[in-house]
N, C-alpha and C positions, 0 to 999 in steps of 0.2 A: 786904663787897662793895666799899666805898670803897677799902679797902687794896689789893684786887686790881686795880682800875682804876688805882690809883696806880702800880702796877708798869709801866704803859704810858706813864708820863710821859717827856717828853724831857729829857735832861740826865743828870747823874751819878746821880740817885736813881731813874731808871727805865730801862726797856728799849725805850722807844718809838723812839728814834733807831736802835738796832740792828735792830729789826724792820723799820723803814722802809727801812734800807739793804739788808737782805736781800730785801725786796719789790722794790726798784728793780733789784737785780741779777737777780732772777728774770725781771722784765719785759724787761730788756735782753737776757738770754740767749735768751728765747723769740723776741723780735723779730729778733735777729741771725741766728738759725737759720732763720727762715722763708724769706727769699729764697734762701738756699743750698739748702735742701731742695726748694723749688718748682722752681727752675731745673734742678737736677740731675735731679729726678724727671721733668720734662718731656722732657729730652733722653734719658733712659733709655726713656721711653715711645716716643719717636721711633725709638730704636735697636731696640726690640722689633718695631716696625712696618716696619723697613727690609727691603730685599730681600737684604741681606748676611748670610749664615748665621753667620759668625764674630761679627759685631756683635750679632746676635740672641742668640746663645749667651752672650756676655759679659754682656749686660744681664739675661738671665734668671738667670744665676748670681748676679749682684749682688743682685737682688731676693730670690732664694731664701735667700741668706746673711743679709742684714740683716733680713728678715722672720722668719727662723727663730731667730736668736740673741736671747737676752734683752737688753733695752736696757742693763741694768747690766753685763753681760758685754762688750757692744760698747764701753761707756764705759771699762772697764778696759783693753781691748785697745788702744784709741786712745790713752789717756793713758799707760799704761806702755810699750806697744809703740812708740808715737810717740816717747817719751822715749829709748828704746834706739836707735831708728833715727836720730833727730836727733843723738844723741851720737856715734854711729859715723861719720855723715857729716861732722859738725863736726870730729871727731878726725883726719880726713884733712888738715885745714888748720891746726888749732890744738889745743893741749893743754888749753885752757880749758874748764871745765864749763859746759854750757848746760842749761836746764830749760824744758820746754814749759809754756805757760800753761794753768792749769786751765780758764779761761774758753774759750780756743781749743779745747782738747780736748773740752769740753762741746758747743761749737758744731758741731765736726766729727762727733762721735759721734751726737748727736741729729739732726743734719742728714742723715747717711747713712741712719738709720732712717726719718726723715720722708720722704726721697726714695724709699726702697723702696716705702713704702705709697702715696705720692702718685703714683708711676708707674702703679700699678694703677688708681687713680682716673682718671688721664688716659687710660689705655687704654680704660676703660669709656666715658668721654666721647667718645673718638674713634669708638667704635662707633655712637654716636647721630648722627654727622654722615655723611650719604650721600656716597658716592664721587663723585657727580655734582658736588659742590661744587668738587672739584679740577679736574674736567673743565670746569666753567663758568669757572673762573679762567683756564685755558689758552685757552679760546675767546675770552676778553676780551684775550688777549695778555699776561697776567701770568705772570711766572716762578713756579716752584713755591714759591720762598721768599716772594714777595709774596702769592701765593695763601694760603699758610699764615698769614702775618702779618695780612693784611687781611680774609680771609674766614673761615678756619678757627678761628684763635685766639679771636676774640671769641665765637664760638659755643661753643668748647671751655670757656672760662672759665665761661659760664653753666651748662653741663651738669655741669662738675666741681665747682662751688662747694659744693653740699650735702655731698659726700664730703670735700672739703678742709676745710670748716668743722668737721666732726667730728674730722678729723685734728688741726686746730689746737687744739681743746679738750683732746684727749688729750695732745698735745705740751706744752701749757701746764702740765698736771699732771705730766708726765714730767720736767720740768726739776728736780724735787725730787731726782732721782737724783744730781745733781752734788754733793750734800752729802757723798757718800762719798769724793770726791777733795779734801776740805777746801776746797771753794769756798763762800764765805759767802753762800749763797742764803737764801731765807726759811725753809726747813726747818732748815737748820743753825743759823741765828741763833736760831730758836725753841728748838732742842734745847739750845743753850748757856744760854738764859734759864731753861729748865726745870731744868737742872743746878744753876744758881746759886740759884734761888728755891724749888725743890722744889714747884712748882705746875704739874704736867704738864697737868692737865685744862684749866686756864684758858688757858695759852699755846697748847696745841695746838688749842683751840677758836678762839682768835684767828686762828691760821694757817688753819684750815678756812674761817673767814669771809672771810679775805683772798683765798684761792684761789677761793672761791665768787663774791666780788665781781669778780675778774678774769674769771671765766667769764661772768658776767652782762653785763659791759661788752663782752666779746668777742662775745657773742650779739647784742647791740644793734648793734654795728658790722657784723657779718656780715649781719644782716638788712638794714641800709642798703645794703651792697654788692650784695646780691641784688636789691633793688629797682632799683638803678642799672643792673645788667646786663639787667634786663627792661624798661627804660624805653621801648624801641622796640616792644614788643609791644602789639598792640591788643586790647582786651577783646572777648570774643565773647558775644553775647546768647543 
């Protein structure tokens, strides 16, 4: 057992630094994807609720595609398709070869999928806000944009938070897919360690515990955010 734990040592004799680097990349990838997916999902939800038929149709097509495709296939399409598109566009100005970053491809692909699901969460949250809220904002002389920002969005966050919390935990685990495009995340670093040491059970167990630790930390943080969003509520006896 001591020898196994020695494999996690930092430095040339262990894999601790490699595992830590993979964990850090996983965290950075998840955090970088979150604002992109949330903002895009919010605007897609607004597009579905708009009175413009073409915008509604485009947003519905987006959610249908990215909720219907497997995340791994979406990652391949963005990574390899984006590579081809970027190369052809760059070829109009230069003969130099360019390559899309695996990290950027991961952020875009996972962000698109996150946005598709987040838009459905936002749509459900919108249904919990009475239309009278918009009318009240107009009665106070607020523009529709200010009504949305000052009155609707604070309530929307509170209503959407449970669904978004679940999406975040799923997304956190889904970052492991980027290992297939040679991005050195936690899972890929773990797989390299397994290949070198022939200790699959030990290293994959360590990876499981690290993902579980990230989920627990996230759950604690999300619970704190939930309490913050409900700080203005009064208790009922």
